[in-house]
N, C-alpha and C positions, 0 to 999 in steps of 0.2 A: 196417647189413646186419647180420641177425645171425649170428654165430661162436659158434664150442665153446672148450670149454676143458676141460687134464684138470683133475681133480680130483684134488689130491697123494692116494695112499692109502700105506698102509702095508700088508705082508704078514706074519703069523709064524705059527707054531707053531700058536697062538690062535685064528685066523681077521686076515679086513681090517676095517683101517679106512681111511673116506676123508673128510676133513675140507673142511668150506667155510668155514671160518676165515680172515676178511682176501680168500678167490679174486674177488669179486664187486666189480665198479663201485658198488656202493651199498649202507646200508642195510639190511638184511633186516626189509620190517614186516608183512608178512603171508605163512604159506604154509599148502597145501592140498594136498592129492592125487587124484588120478584114480585108478578102476578099474573093474574087473568091468567096462566100457566097451562097448557093442556097436554104434555109430557117430561119426560123425566126432565133434570137438570142438571148439570155437572158433571160426573163423570168424568172426574182430574185429581190429578194433588199438588200441591205447589211446592214448587223447592225451600221458599225461607217465608210466607207469607203466611199468617196465622190469620182465622178469620171466627167472627160470633155471629152465634146465627139467633135468628130473633123471632115468632111468630108474630107477627105485629095481630094479625086477622086469622081465624081460622085456625088450619091444623096439617102440618106437614110432613112428613115420614123420612127420616134424613140416615142414609146407612153409609158408616165409616167404618172404612180398614185402613189396620198401621201394619200391615204384614203379618200378624200377631196374632193379633186379636179382630175381631171384628165384630159388630156389634149397628142394629139398628135403634134409632132414638127418635119418640116421637113431639113434635115440639107443637102443642097446642095448649100454648096461652103464651099472652105479654109478659110472665113475667121467670120462663125458663130463658135460659140462655145458654145456648151448645158452643165451646169451644172448640176449634178445631184445629189440633197443631199440624206444618205443614207436609208430612210425610202419610197421612192419611189422609187415600183416596175415596172420594164421597162421591156420593148423590143427592138429589132431594128426588124423592116422587110422592105422588099419595097426594097431591095438594088437593086439596075440600077447595069448594066452591069459595066463590070473595075471600083466597088467601094469599097474605102479603107477606111474606118473607125480607125484613132488612137485614143484610150482612155488612158484620164490621169489619176492617181490615188493617193487620197490619204496615201493608205498603202500598203504596200506589199502584194502579194497574200499569203491569209488565207481561208479554206477552210471551218472554223468554221463561219467566218464572210460575209458567202450568206446564204440569206437565199430563200430555192427552195418550200414556201409555195404556194398553188394556191392561183392566184389570187381575192383576197376582190370583 
């Protein structure tokens, strides 16, 4: 099941620095981000890819369901990182205006890794 991690963050008079180095349970192979989102995204699961989601700006609701447990997570700070294992069916919704969602993946893009089955 998906779970939240706290991103180590330092604050000083110059600003705020958050670091993902060594935080994730996988090596990052791909990074992409979503913005100017006007409708639900995701609605799938992966076969092998684990992903980590961070709201760099704004707030995003992320629904996850591993077939046993379903939970909605609110990503409303760049200090929160949601790790989503491959078997979790997920969608992202409720993007607030100007939201930016960064997604870090354990594998490079492979269309055969995505399962677009109907939600359980």
